[in-house]
Gaussian input, Z-matrix of N, CA and C with variables (Angstrom, degrees):
# hf/3-21g

backbone

0 1
 N
 C     1     B1
 C     2     B2     1     A1
 N     3     B3     2     A2     1     D1
 C     4     B4     3     A3     2     D2
 C     5     B5     4     A4     3     D3
 N     6     B6     5     A5     4     D4
 C     7     B7     6     A6     5     D5
 C     8     B8     7     A7     6     D6
 N     9     B9     8     A8     7     D7
 C    10    B10     9     A9     8     D8
 C    11    B11    10    A10     9     D9
 N    12    B12    11    A11    10    D10
 C    13    B13    12    A12    11    D11
 C    14    B14    13    A13    12    D12
 N    15    B15    14    A14    13    D13
 C    16    B16    15    A15    14    D14
 C    17    B17    16    A16    15    D15
 N    18    B18    17    A17    16    D16
 C    19    B19    18    A18    17    D17
 C    20    B20    19    A19    18    D18
 N    21    B21    20    A20    19    D19
 C    22    B22    21    A21    20    D20
 C    23    B23    22    A22    21    D21
 N    24    B24    23    A23    22    D22
 C    25    B25    24    A24    23    D23
 C    26    B26    25    A25    24    D24
 N    27    B27    26    A26    25    D25
 C    28    B28    27    A27    26    D26
 C    29    B29    28    A28    27    D27
 N    30    B30    29    A29    28    D28
 C    31    B31    30    A30    29    D29
 C    32    B32    31    A31    30    D30
 N    33    B33    32    A32    31    D31
 C    34    B34    33    A33    32    D32
 C    35    B35    34    A34    33    D33
 N    36    B36    35    A35    34    D34
 C    37    B37    36    A36    35    D35
 C    38    B38    37    A37    36    D36
 N    39    B39    38    A38    37    D37
 C    40    B40    39    A39    38    D38
 C    41    B41    40    A40    39    D39
 N    42    B42    41    A41    40    D40
 C    43    B43    42    A42    41    D41
 C    44    B44    43    A43    42    D42
 N    45    B45    44    A44    43    D43
 C    46    B46    45    A45    44    D44
 C    47    B47    46    A46    45    D45
 N    48    B48    47    A47    46    D46
 C    49    B49    48    A48    47    D47
 C    50    B50    49    A49    48    D48
 N    51    B51    50    A50    49    D49
 C    52    B52    51    A51    50    D50
 C    53    B53    52    A52    51    D51
 N    54    B54    53    A53    52    D52
 C    55    B55    54    A54    53    D53
 C    56    B56    55    A55    54    D54
 N    57    B57    56    A56    55    D55
 C    58    B58    57    A57    56    D56
 C    59    B59    58    A58    57    D57
 N    60    B60    59    A59    58    D58
 C    61    B61    60    A60    59    D59
 C    62    B62    61    A61    60    D60
 N    63    B63    62    A62    61    D61
 C    64    B64    63    A63    62    D62
 C    65    B65    64    A64    63    D63
 N    66    B66    65    A65    64    D64
 C    67    B67    66    A66    65    D65
 C    68    B68    67    A67    66    D66
 N    69    B69    68    A68    67    D67
 C    70    B70    69    A69    68    D68
 C    71    B71    70    A70    69    D69
 N    72    B72    71    A71    70    D70
 C    73    B73    72    A72    71    D71
 C    74    B74    73    A73    72    D72
 N    75    B75    74    A74    73    D73
 C    76    B76    75    A75    74    D74
 C    77    B77    76    A76    75    D75
 N    78    B78    77    A77    76    D76
 C    79    B79    78    A78    77    D77
 C    80    B80    79    A79    78    D78
 N    81    B81    80    A80    79    D79
 C    82    B82    81    A81    80    D80
 C    83    B83    82    A82    81    D81
 N    84    B84    83    A83    82    D82
 C    85    B85    84    A84    83    D83
 C    86    B86    85    A85    84    D84
 N    87    B87    86    A86    85    D85
 C    88    B88    87    A87    86    D86
 C    89    B89    88    A88    87    D87
 N    90    B90    89    A89    88    D88
 C    91    B91    90    A90    89    D89
 C    92    B92    91    A91    90    D90
 N    93    B93    92    A92    91    D91
 C    94    B94    93    A93    92    D92
 C    95    B95    94    A94    93    D93
 N    96    B96    95    A95    94    D94
 C    97    B97    96    A96    95    D95
 C    98    B98    97    A97    96    D96
 N    99    B99    98    A98    97    D97
 C   100   B100    99    A99    98    D98
 C   101   B101   100   A100    99    D99
 N   102   B102   101   A101   100   D100
 C   103   B103   102   A102   101   D101
 C   104   B104   103   A103   102   D102
 N   105   B105   104   A104   103   D103
 C   106   B106   105   A105   104   D104
 C   107   B107   106   A106   105   D105
 N   108   B108   107   A107   106   D106
 C   109   B109   108   A108   107   D107
 C   110   B110   109   A109   108   D108
 N   111   B111   110   A110   109   D109
 C   112   B112   111   A111   110   D110
 C   113   B113   112   A112   111   D111
 N   114   B114   113   A113   112   D112
 C   115   B115   114   A114   113   D113
 C   116   B116   115   A115   114   D114
 N   117   B117   116   A116   115   D115
 C   118   B118   117   A117   116   D116
 C   119   B119   118   A118   117   D117
 N   120   B120   119   A119   118   D118
 C   121   B121   120   A120   119   D119
 C   122   B122   121   A121   120   D120
 N   123   B123   122   A122   121   D121
 C   124   B124   123   A123   122   D122
 C   125   B125   124   A124   123   D123
 N   126   B126   125   A125   124   D124
 C   127   B127   126   A126   125   D125
 C   128   B128   127   A127   126   D126
 N   129   B129   128   A128   127   D127
 C   130   B130   129   A129   128   D128
 C   131   B131   130   A130   129   D129
 N   132   B132   131   A131   130   D130
 C   133   B133   132   A132   131   D131
 C   134   B134   133   A133   132   D132
 N   135   B135   134   A134   133   D133
 C   136   B136   135   A135   134   D134
 C   137   B137   136   A136   135   D135
 N   138   B138   137   A137   136   D136
 C   139   B139   138   A138   137   D137
 C   140   B140   139   A139   138   D138
 N   141   B141   140   A140   139   D139
 C   142   B142   141   A141   140   D140
 C   143   B143   142   A142   141   D141
 N   144   B144   143   A143   142   D142
 C   145   B145   144   A144   143   D143
 C   146   B146   145   A145   144   D144
 N   147   B147   146   A146   145   D145
 C   148   B148   147   A147   146   D146
 C   149   B149   148   A148   147   D147
 N   150   B150   149   A149   148   D148
 C   151   B151   150   A150   149   D149
 C   152   B152   151   A151   150   D150
 N   153   B153   152   A152   151   D151
 C   154   B154   153   A153   152   D152
 C   155   B155   154   A154   153   D153
 N   156   B156   155   A155   154   D154
 C   157   B157   156   A156   155   D155
 C   158   B158   157   A157   156   D156
 N   159   B159   158   A158   157   D157
 C   160   B160   159   A159   158   D158
 C   161   B161   160   A160   159   D159
 N   162   B162   161   A161   160   D160
 C   163   B163   162   A162   161   D161
 C   164   B164   163   A163   162   D162
 N   165   B165   164   A164   163   D163
 C   166   B166   165   A165   164   D164
 C   167   B167   166   A166   165   D165
 N   168   B168   167   A167   166   D166
 C   169   B169   168   A168   167   D167
 C   170   B170   169   A169   168   D168
 N   171   B171   170   A170   169   D169
 C   172   B172   171   A171   170   D170
 C   173   B173   172   A172   171   D171
 N   174   B174   173   A173   172   D172
 C   175   B175   174   A174   173   D173
 C   176   B176   175   A175   174   D174
 N   177   B177   176   A176   175   D175
 C   178   B178   177   A177   176   D176
 C   179   B179   178   A178   177   D177
 N   180   B180   179   A179   178   D178
 C   181   B181   180   A180   179   D179
 C   182   B182   181   A181   180   D180
 N   183   B183   182   A182   181   D181
 C   184   B184   183   A183   182   D182
 C   185   B185   184   A184   183   D183
 N   186   B186   185   A185   184   D184
 C   187   B187   186   A186   185   D185
 C   188   B188   187   A187   186   D186
 N   189   B189   188   A188   187   D187
 C   190   B190   189   A189   188   D188
 C   191   B191   190   A190   189   D189
 N   192   B192   191   A191   190   D190
 C   193   B193   192   A192   191   D191
 C   194   B194   193   A193   192   D192
 N   195   B195   194   A194   193   D193
 C   196   B196   195   A195   194   D194
 C   197   B197   196   A196   195   D195
 N   198   B198   197   A197   196   D196
 C   199   B199   198   A198   197   D197
 C   200   B200   199   A199   198   D198
 N   201   B201   200   A200   199   D199
 C   202   B202   201   A201   200   D200
 C   203   B203   202   A202   201   D201
 N   204   B204   203   A203   202   D202
 C   205   B205   204   A204   203   D203
 C   206   B206   205   A205   204   D204
 N   207   B207   206   A206   205   D205
 C   208   B208   207   A207   206   D206
 C   209   B209   208   A208   207   D207
 N   210   B210   209   A209   208   D208
 C   211   B211   210   A210   209   D209
 C   212   B212   211   A211   210   D210
 N   213   B213   212   A212   211   D211
 C   214   B214   213   A213   212   D212
 C   215   B215   214   A214   213   D213
 N   216   B216   215   A215   214   D214
 C   217   B217   216   A216   215   D215
 C   218   B218   217   A217   216   D216
 N   219   B219   218   A218   217   D217
 C   220   B220   219   A219   218   D218
 C   221   B221   220   A220   219   D219
 N   222   B222   221   A221   220   D220
 C   223   B223   222   A222   221   D221
 C   224   B224   223   A223   222   D222
 N   225   B225   224   A224   223   D223
 C   226   B226   225   A225   224   D224
 C   227   B227   226   A226   225   D225
 N   228   B228   227   A227   226   D226
 C   229   B229   228   A228   227   D227
 C   230   B230   229   A229   228   D228
 N   231   B231   230   A230   229   D229
 C   232   B232   231   A231   230   D230
 C   233   B233   232   A232   231   D231
 N   234   B234   233   A233   232   D232
 C   235   B235   234   A234   233   D233
 C   236   B236   235   A235   234   D234
 N   237   B237   236   A236   235   D235
 C   238   B238   237   A237   236   D236
 C   239   B239   238   A238   237   D237
 N   240   B240   239   A239   238   D238
 C   241   B241   240   A240   239   D239
 C   242   B242   241   A241   240   D240
 N   243   B243   242   A242   241   D241
 C   244   B244   243   A243   242   D242
 C   245   B245   244   A244   243   D243
 N   246   B246   245   A245   244   D244
 C   247   B247   246   A246   245   D245
 C   248   B248   247   A247   246   D246
 N   249   B249   248   A248   247   D247
 C   250   B250   249   A249   248   D248
 C   251   B251   250   A250   249   D249
 N   252   B252   251   A251   250   D250
 C   253   B253   252   A252   251   D251
 C   254   B254   253   A253   252   D252
 N   255   B255   254   A254   253   D253
 C   256   B256   255   A255   254   D254
 C   257   B257   256   A256   255   D255
 N   258   B258   257   A257   256   D256
 C   259   B259   258   A258   257   D257
 C   260   B260   259   A259   258   D258
 N   261   B261   260   A260   259   D259
 C   262   B262   261   A261   260   D260
 C   263   B263   262   A262   261   D261
 N   264   B264   263   A263   262   D262
 C   265   B265   264   A264   263   D263
 C   266   B266   265   A265   264   D264
 N   267   B267   266   A266   265   D265
 C   268   B268   267   A267   266   D266
 C   269   B269   268   A268   267   D267
 N   270   B270   269   A269   268   D268
 C   271   B271   270   A270   269   D269
 C   272   B272   271   A271   270   D270
 N   273   B273   272   A272   271   D271
 C   274   B274   273   A273   272   D272
 C   275   B275   274   A274   273   D273
 N   276   B276   275   A275   274   D274
 C   277   B277   276   A276   275   D275
 C   278   B278   277   A277   276   D276
 N   279   B279   278   A278   277   D277
 C   280   B280   279   A279   278   D278
 C   281   B281   280   A280   279   D279
 N   282   B282   281   A281   280   D280
 C   283   B283   282   A282   281   D281
 C   284   B284   283   A283   282   D282
 N   285   B285   284   A284   283   D283
 C   286   B286   285   A285   284   D284
 C   287   B287   286   A286   285   D285
 N   288   B288   287   A287   286   D286
 C   289   B289   288   A288   287   D287
 C   290   B290   289   A289   288   D288
 N   291   B291   290   A290   289   D289
 C   292   B292   291   A291   290   D290
 C   293   B293   292   A292   291   D291
 N   294   B294   293   A293   292   D292
 C   295   B295   294   A294   293   D293
 C   296   B296   295   A295   294   D294
 N   297   B297   296   A296   295   D295
 C   298   B298   297   A297   296   D296
 C   299   B299   298   A298   297   D297
 N   300   B300   299   A299   298   D298
 C   301   B301   300   A300   299   D299
 C   302   B302   301   A301   300   D300
 N   303   B303   302   A302   301   D301
 C   304   B304   303   A303   302   D302
 C   305   B305   304   A304   303   D303
 N   306   B306   305   A305   304   D304
 C   307   B307   306   A306   305   D305
 C   308   B308   307   A307   306   D306
 N   309   B309   308   A308   307   D307
 C   310   B310   309   A309   308   D308
 C   311   B311   310   A310   309   D309
 N   312   B312   311   A311   310   D310
 C   313   B313   312   A312   311   D311
 C   314   B314   313   A313   312   D312
 N   315   B315   314   A314   313   D313
 C   316   B316   315   A315   314   D314
 C   317   B317   316   A316   315   D315
 N   318   B318   317   A317   316   D316
 C   319   B319   318   A318   317   D317
 C   320   B320   319   A319   318   D318
 N   321   B321   320   A320   319   D319
 C   322   B322   321   A321   320   D320
 C   323   B323   322   A322   321   D321
 N   324   B324   323   A323   322   D322
 C   325   B325   324   A324   323   D323
 C   326   B326   325   A325   324   D324
 N   327   B327   326   A326   325   D325
 C   328   B328   327   A327   326   D326
 C   329   B329   328   A328   327   D327
 N   330   B330   329   A329   328   D328
 C   331   B331   330   A330   329   D329
 C   332   B332   331   A331   330   D330

   B1=1.4523
   B2=1.5281
   B3=1.3189
   B4=1.4650
   B5=1.5221
   B6=1.3207
   B7=1.4608
   B8=1.5315
   B9=1.3321
   B10=1.4657
   B11=1.5288
   B12=1.3362
   B13=1.4607
   B14=1.5212
   B15=1.3180
   B16=1.4645
   B17=1.5238
   B18=1.3178
   B19=1.4649
   B20=1.5288
   B21=1.3422
   B22=1.4664
   B23=1.5262
   B24=1.3304
   B25=1.4658
   B26=1.5217
   B27=1.3138
   B28=1.4650
   B29=1.5264
   B30=1.3186
   B31=1.4711
   B32=1.5298
   B33=1.3194
   B34=1.4639
   B35=1.5195
   B36=1.3333
   B37=1.4609
   B38=1.5184
   B39=1.3413
   B40=1.4549
   B41=1.5141
   B42=1.3248
   B43=1.4619
   B44=1.5188
   B45=1.3258
   B46=1.4494
   B47=1.5194
   B48=1.3205
   B49=1.4565
   B50=1.5275
   B51=1.3322
   B52=1.4682
   B53=1.5263
   B54=1.3323
   B55=1.4753
   B56=1.5321
   B57=1.3247
   B58=1.4746
   B59=1.5278
   B60=1.3301
   B61=1.4676
   B62=1.5232
   B63=1.3272
   B64=1.4622
   B65=1.5320
   B66=1.3200
   B67=1.4610
   B68=1.5281
   B69=1.3244
   B70=1.4701
   B71=1.5259
   B72=1.3388
   B73=1.4729
   B74=1.5198
   B75=1.3221
   B76=1.4613
   B77=1.5298
   B78=1.3501
   B79=1.4670
   B80=1.5295
   B81=1.3261
   B82=1.4645
   B83=1.5284
   B84=1.3258
   B85=1.4597
   B86=1.5212
   B87=1.3184
   B88=1.4675
   B89=1.5169
   B90=1.3180
   B91=1.4649
   B92=1.5206
   B93=1.3372
   B94=1.4667
   B95=1.5336
   B96=1.3362
   B97=1.4711
   B98=1.5257
   B99=1.3523
   B100=1.4650
   B101=1.5291
   B102=1.3349
   B103=1.4649
   B104=1.5173
   B105=1.3275
   B106=1.4670
   B107=1.5220
   B108=1.3240
   B109=1.4634
   B110=1.5179
   B111=1.3283
   B112=1.4597
   B113=1.5278
   B114=1.3103
   B115=1.4630
   B116=1.5232
   B117=1.3219
   B118=1.4590
   B119=1.5312
   B120=1.3292
   B121=1.4694
   B122=1.5292
   B123=1.3243
   B124=1.4573
   B125=1.5267
   B126=1.3307
   B127=1.4680
   B128=1.5282
   B129=1.3265
   B130=1.4722
   B131=1.5180
   B132=1.3285
   B133=1.4621
   B134=1.5269
   B135=1.3260
   B136=1.4754
   B137=1.5232
   B138=1.3134
   B139=1.4730
   B140=1.5249
   B141=1.3182
   B142=1.4635
   B143=1.5175
   B144=1.3236
   B145=1.4573
   B146=1.5220
   B147=1.3201
   B148=1.4598
   B149=1.5182
   B150=1.3211
   B151=1.4655
   B152=1.5180
   B153=1.3327
   B154=1.4592
   B155=1.5296
   B156=1.3356
   B157=1.4589
   B158=1.5099
   B159=1.3226
   B160=1.4564
   B161=1.5162
   B162=1.3198
   B163=1.4590
   B164=1.5224
   B165=1.3273
   B166=1.4677
   B167=1.5200
   B168=1.3482
   B169=1.4637
   B170=1.5199
   B171=1.3329
   B172=1.4569
   B173=1.5250
   B174=1.3243
   B175=1.4630
   B176=1.5265
   B177=1.3386
   B178=1.4654
   B179=1.5256
   B180=1.3222
   B181=1.4672
   B182=1.5271
   B183=1.3327
   B184=1.4610
   B185=1.5257
   B186=1.3238
   B187=1.4636
   B188=1.5250
   B189=1.3277
   B190=1.4644
   B191=1.5291
   B192=1.3142
   B193=1.4637
   B194=1.5215
   B195=1.3255
   B196=1.4707
   B197=1.5329
   B198=1.3181
   B199=1.4532
   B200=1.5287
   B201=1.3330
   B202=1.4649
   B203=1.5301
   B204=1.3382
   B205=1.4764
   B206=1.5223
   B207=1.3434
   B208=1.4555
   B209=1.5252
   B210=1.3378
   B211=1.4578
   B212=1.5112
   B213=1.3212
   B214=1.4651
   B215=1.5169
   B216=1.3200
   B217=1.4619
   B218=1.5225
   B219=1.3205
   B220=1.4676
   B221=1.5238
   B222=1.3236
   B223=1.4622
   B224=1.5213
   B225=1.3153
   B226=1.4668
   B227=1.5262
   B228=1.3317
   B229=1.4643
   B230=1.5221
   B231=1.3222
   B232=1.4509
   B233=1.5292
   B234=1.3169
   B235=1.4735
   B236=1.5225
   B237=1.3286
   B238=1.4618
   B239=1.5248
   B240=1.3165
   B241=1.4597
   B242=1.5272
   B243=1.3166
   B244=1.4611
   B245=1.5196
   B246=1.3302
   B247=1.4564
   B248=1.5258
   B249=1.3217
   B250=1.4678
   B251=1.5238
   B252=1.3260
   B253=1.4597
   B254=1.5315
   B255=1.3373
   B256=1.4590
   B257=1.5130
   B258=1.3101
   B259=1.4562
   B260=1.5241
   B261=1.3136
   B262=1.4590
   B263=1.5245
   B264=1.3099
   B265=1.4612
   B266=1.5272
   B267=1.3029
   B268=1.4621
   B269=1.5266
   B270=1.3181
   B271=1.4682
   B272=1.5233
   B273=1.3389
   B274=1.4652
   B275=1.5323
   B276=1.3319
   B277=1.4622
   B278=1.5280
   B279=1.3152
   B280=1.4703
   B281=1.5207
   B282=1.3438
   B283=1.4736
   B284=1.5219
   B285=1.3321
   B286=1.4657
   B287=1.5266
   B288=1.3351
   B289=1.4714
   B290=1.5262
   B291=1.3194
   B292=1.4679
   B293=1.5243
   B294=1.3231
   B295=1.4662
   B296=1.5207
   B297=1.3434
   B298=1.4588
   B299=1.5243
   B300=1.3361
   B301=1.4715
   B302=1.5245
   B303=1.3117
   B304=1.4681
   B305=1.5234
   B306=1.3303
   B307=1.4630
   B308=1.5225
   B309=1.3415
   B310=1.4697
   B311=1.5307
   B312=1.3379
   B313=1.4565
   B314=1.5138
   B315=1.3469
   B316=1.4668
   B317=1.5291
   B318=1.3402
   B319=1.4587
   B320=1.5206
   B321=1.3066
   B322=1.4619
   B323=1.5214
   B324=1.3131
   B325=1.4564
   B326=1.5161
   B327=1.3262
   B328=1.4628
   B329=1.5131
   B330=1.3261
   B331=1.4566
   B332=1.5134
   A1=106.99
   A2=116.01
   A3=119.80
   A4=109.49
   A5=116.85
   A6=120.63
   A7=110.41
   A8=117.31
   A9=121.31
   A10=110.21
   A11=116.83
   A12=120.39
   A13=111.02
   A14=116.93
   A15=120.88
   A16=110.18
   A17=116.90
   A18=122.01
   A19=110.42
   A20=116.70
   A21=120.53
   A22=111.79
   A23=116.95
   A24=121.17
   A25=110.32
   A26=116.82
   A27=120.14
   A28=111.17
   A29=117.18
   A30=120.44
   A31=110.74
   A32=116.73
   A33=121.11
   A34=110.98
   A35=116.26
   A36=121.35
   A37=112.56
   A38=116.69
   A39=120.70
   A40=113.93
   A41=116.91
   A42=120.86
   A43=110.27
   A44=115.76
   A45=118.84
   A46=110.17
   A47=116.85
   A48=122.30
   A49=107.93
   A50=117.79
   A51=120.04
   A52=110.64
   A53=118.03
   A54=121.38
   A55=114.31
   A56=117.79
   A57=120.13
   A58=110.72
   A59=117.06
   A60=120.90
   A61=110.81
   A62=115.84
   A63=120.50
   A64=109.57
   A65=116.70
   A66=120.52
   A67=110.19
   A68=117.85
   A69=120.84
   A70=111.43
   A71=116.36
   A72=120.65
   A73=109.54
   A74=115.63
   A75=120.18
   A76=110.81
   A77=116.39
   A78=120.05
   A79=111.47
   A80=116.63
   A81=120.48
   A82=111.71
   A83=116.73
   A84=120.23
   A85=113.17
   A86=117.29
   A87=122.51
   A88=109.79
   A89=116.08
   A90=120.73
   A91=113.90
   A92=118.45
   A93=119.24
   A94=112.25
   A95=115.87
   A96=123.85
   A97=113.36
   A98=115.00
   A99=118.59
   A100=112.46
   A101=116.61
   A102=120.77
   A103=114.61
   A104=117.34
   A105=121.05
   A106=109.38
   A107=115.37
   A108=121.61
   A109=106.27
   A110=116.65
   A111=119.56
   A112=110.02
   A113=116.48
   A114=121.23
   A115=111.99
   A116=117.65
   A117=120.26
   A118=110.85
   A119=116.61
   A120=120.22
   A121=110.67
   A122=116.17
   A123=120.21
   A124=110.42
   A125=116.90
   A126=120.80
   A127=111.00
   A128=116.92
   A129=120.11
   A130=110.62
   A131=116.62
   A132=121.05
   A133=110.33
   A134=116.63
   A135=120.47
   A136=111.24
   A137=116.85
   A138=120.03
   A139=110.95
   A140=116.92
   A141=120.86
   A142=112.02
   A143=117.38
   A144=120.33
   A145=113.77
   A146=117.21
   A147=120.59
   A148=108.12
   A149=115.22
   A150=120.73
   A151=112.01
   A152=116.44
   A153=119.60
   A154=111.51
   A155=116.78
   A156=120.76
   A157=113.19
   A158=118.49
   A159=121.79
   A160=113.69
   A161=117.53
   A162=120.70
   A163=112.33
   A164=117.43
   A165=118.67
   A166=111.30
   A167=117.38
   A168=120.00
   A169=110.81
   A170=115.74
   A171=120.22
   A172=110.54
   A173=116.45
   A174=120.46
   A175=110.79
   A176=117.09
   A177=120.75
   A178=110.93
   A179=116.55
   A180=120.59
   A181=110.23
   A182=116.18
   A183=120.06
   A184=110.36
   A185=117.00
   A186=121.12
   A187=111.35
   A188=116.15
   A189=120.55
   A190=110.70
   A191=117.33
   A192=121.57
   A193=111.98
   A194=117.43
   A195=122.47
   A196=108.92
   A197=116.02
   A198=122.81
   A199=113.28
   A200=118.67
   A201=120.22
   A202=112.94
   A203=116.32
   A204=123.30
   A205=113.46
   A206=115.91
   A207=119.60
   A208=112.91
   A209=116.11
   A210=120.13
   A211=113.78
   A212=117.13
   A213=122.69
   A214=110.05
   A215=115.79
   A216=120.52
   A217=106.96
   A218=115.33
   A219=120.94
   A220=109.14
   A221=116.27
   A222=121.31
   A223=110.59
   A224=117.21
   A225=121.20
   A226=110.48
   A227=117.23
   A228=120.33
   A229=110.92
   A230=116.13
   A231=120.59
   A232=110.17
   A233=116.07
   A234=121.59
   A235=111.19
   A236=117.48
   A237=121.54
   A238=111.28
   A239=116.55
   A240=120.28
   A241=110.60
   A242=118.18
   A243=120.53
   A244=111.17
   A245=117.18
   A246=119.69
   A247=111.24
   A248=116.51
   A249=120.41
   A250=110.57
   A251=116.94
   A252=121.69
   A253=111.88
   A254=116.09
   A255=120.14
   A256=114.40
   A257=117.71
   A258=121.70
   A259=107.70
   A260=115.87
   A261=120.93
   A262=110.78
   A263=115.05
   A264=121.44
   A265=107.55
   A266=114.96
   A267=119.46
   A268=110.06
   A269=115.89
   A270=120.60
   A271=109.33
   A272=116.53
   A273=120.16
   A274=111.06
   A275=117.11
   A276=119.91
   A277=110.46
   A278=116.36
   A279=120.55
   A280=110.83
   A281=116.96
   A282=120.29
   A283=109.75
   A284=116.62
   A285=120.33
   A286=111.14
   A287=117.14
   A288=120.27
   A289=110.09
   A290=115.19
   A291=119.55
   A292=110.63
   A293=117.31
   A294=120.18
   A295=111.38
   A296=116.73
   A297=119.87
   A298=113.14
   A299=117.71
   A300=120.75
   A301=113.14
   A302=117.27
   A303=122.43
   A304=110.01
   A305=116.23
   A306=120.55
   A307=114.12
   A308=118.31
   A309=118.83
   A310=113.60
   A311=117.67
   A312=121.50
   A313=115.82
   A314=118.62
   A315=119.76
   A316=113.57
   A317=117.01
   A318=120.09
   A319=113.99
   A320=116.63
   A321=122.75
   A322=109.72
   A323=114.91
   A324=120.87
   A325=106.69
   A326=116.44
   A327=119.46
   A328=109.31
   A329=115.63
   A330=119.92
   A331=110.09
   D1=122.29
   D2=177.53
   D3=-86.84
   D4=170.20
   D5=179.18
   D6=-62.98
   D7=-34.76
   D8=178.22
   D9=-66.80
   D10=-43.68
   D11=178.69
   D12=-65.20
   D13=-40.04
   D14=177.77
   D15=-61.71
   D16=-44.32
   D17=177.88
   D18=-60.78
   D19=-44.44
   D20=179.64
   D21=-61.38
   D22=-43.26
   D23=-179.64
   D24=-64.36
   D25=-46.22
   D26=-179.00
   D27=-63.14
   D28=-39.72
   D29=177.99
   D30=-66.09
   D31=-40.62
   D32=178.20
   D33=-61.16
   D34=-36.35
   D35=179.19
   D36=-81.37
   D37=0.82
   D38=178.09
   D39=83.03
   D40=17.82
   D41=-178.77
   D42=-120.61
   D43=63.33
   D44=176.61
   D45=-57.74
   D46=133.97
   D47=-176.59
   D48=-118.43
   D49=134.18
   D50=176.34
   D51=-57.25
   D52=147.73
   D53=-177.34
   D54=-52.19
   D55=-40.04
   D56=-179.73
   D57=-64.42
   D58=-41.48
   D59=178.80
   D60=-68.23
   D61=-38.17
   D62=178.83
   D63=-62.13
   D64=-42.23
   D65=178.19
   D66=-63.51
   D67=-40.71
   D68=178.28
   D69=-62.60
   D70=-42.40
   D71=177.89
   D72=-62.06
   D73=-45.92
   D74=-179.68
   D75=-61.40
   D76=-43.43
   D77=179.11
   D78=-61.39
   D79=-37.50
   D80=179.88
   D81=-69.30
   D82=-41.38
   D83=-176.02
   D84=-81.45
   D85=-37.07
   D86=-176.36
   D87=-83.76
   D88=76.77
   D89=-171.84
   D90=-68.67
   D91=-24.68
   D92=177.58
   D93=-93.81
   D94=0.74
   D95=174.31
   D96=54.04
   D97=42.12
   D98=176.94
   D99=-98.73
   D100=5.57
   D101=175.90
   D102=91.90
   D103=-1.51
   D104=177.32
   D105=-138.49
   D106=153.05
   D107=174.78
   D108=-96.19
   D109=114.19
   D110=179.06
   D111=-90.83
   D112=176.22
   D113=-176.06
   D114=-59.57
   D115=-41.83
   D116=-178.81
   D117=-63.83
   D118=-41.65
   D119=179.64
   D120=-66.10
   D121=-41.45
   D122=179.64
   D123=-65.64
   D124=-43.91
   D125=179.95
   D126=-63.71
   D127=-40.01
   D128=178.36
   D129=-62.99
   D130=-40.78
   D131=178.01
   D132=-62.73
   D133=-45.31
   D134=-179.65
   D135=-62.59
   D136=-43.68
   D137=179.23
   D138=-62.79
   D139=-41.70
   D140=-177.84
   D141=-69.23
   D142=-25.50
   D143=-175.21
   D144=-104.03
   D145=9.01
   D146=175.34
   D147=-134.34
   D148=79.02
   D149=-178.22
   D150=-55.83
   D151=-34.50
   D152=-179.05
   D153=-95.85
   D154=15.62
   D155=179.46
   D156=72.29
   D157=16.15
   D158=179.68
   D159=88.13
   D160=4.67
   D161=-176.53
   D162=-61.45
   D163=-37.81
   D164=-178.65
   D165=-67.95
   D166=-38.88
   D167=177.20
   D168=-65.73
   D169=-40.39
   D170=178.30
   D171=-63.33
   D172=-42.49
   D173=179.11
   D174=-64.17
   D175=-41.42
   D176=177.75
   D177=-60.80
   D178=-43.63
   D179=178.74
   D180=-63.66
   D181=-42.36
   D182=178.35
   D183=-59.35
   D184=-45.59
   D185=179.83
   D186=-59.80
   D187=-35.26
   D188=179.34
   D189=-64.94
   D190=-40.61
   D191=-179.58
   D192=-76.58
   D193=-30.24
   D194=-177.90
   D195=-78.51
   D196=80.63
   D197=-172.58
   D198=-61.56
   D199=-40.01
   D200=-177.64
   D201=-93.67
   D202=4.77
   D203=174.40
   D204=56.72
   D205=38.33
   D206=178.09
   D207=-99.00
   D208=6.65
   D209=178.84
   D210=85.53
   D211=5.66
   D212=-179.14
   D213=-131.26
   D214=150.35
   D215=172.16
   D216=-112.25
   D217=118.20
   D218=178.59
   D219=-92.83
   D220=168.68
   D221=176.76
   D222=-62.10
   D223=-36.03
   D224=179.22
   D225=-65.89
   D226=-43.32
   D227=178.27
   D228=-64.42
   D229=-43.73
   D230=178.46
   D231=-60.65
   D232=-43.31
   D233=179.03
   D234=-60.01
   D235=-46.12
   D236=-179.03
   D237=-61.68
   D238=-46.34
   D239=-177.06
   D240=-68.24
   D241=-45.77
   D242=-178.94
   D243=-62.13
   D244=-41.30
   D245=178.26
   D246=-66.72
   D247=-36.98
   D248=177.05
   D249=-63.65
   D250=-31.19
   D251=179.05
   D252=-84.98
   D253=3.19
   D254=177.60
   D255=87.51
   D256=9.23
   D257=179.40
   D258=-98.85
   D259=96.09
   D260=-175.09
   D261=-73.58
   D262=123.40
   D263=176.52
   D264=-154.75
   D265=161.89
   D266=-179.86
   D267=-91.09
   D268=164.23
   D269=176.05
   D270=-61.94
   D271=-37.62
   D272=179.36
   D273=-62.73
   D274=-39.60
   D275=176.38
   D276=-63.49
   D277=-37.93
   D278=177.51
   D279=-66.40
   D280=-37.39
   D281=175.28
   D282=-58.88
   D283=-44.71
   D284=-179.78
   D285=-64.93
   D286=-38.92
   D287=177.66
   D288=-60.66
   D289=-45.38
   D290=-178.39
   D291=-67.49
   D292=-40.94
   D293=178.71
   D294=-56.53
   D295=-34.26
   D296=-176.96
   D297=-70.34
   D298=-16.62
   D299=-179.67
   D300=-124.73
   D301=3.90
   D302=-176.29
   D303=-80.00
   D304=97.55
   D305=-173.97
   D306=-74.16
   D307=-27.31
   D308=-177.64
   D309=-105.09
   D310=1.14
   D311=174.51
   D312=74.63
   D313=17.22
   D314=-178.54
   D315=-89.53
   D316=1.21
   D317=178.67
   D318=83.57
   D319=8.64
   D320=179.66
   D321=-132.71
   D322=167.62
   D323=172.68
   D324=-113.21
   D325=130.59
   D326=175.97
   D327=-113.15
   D328=156.99
   D329=-176.43
   D330=-69.82

């Protein structure tokens, strides 16, 4: 990832960063100072910044999808959230998505 690509991604995500800050981020991530962030540098950054392995972020995301707070994500809940995020899909498509990860066969995803 070059500094230009990093800037483009951050702007796309709505987080425009001033050039000086962008350079500081790049300097922190690009540990071999070759002008790009390679996979090893990115992975090291991710590991260092997720002490719990990302579990808390995953749990927060799960809570967001679990509209009725019953500890499960149904196809209907998934459909509502995805459509709210602008990702148009049918309830049937959401059923298929859930089926692909439903380990206990109850038609829901649990944390």
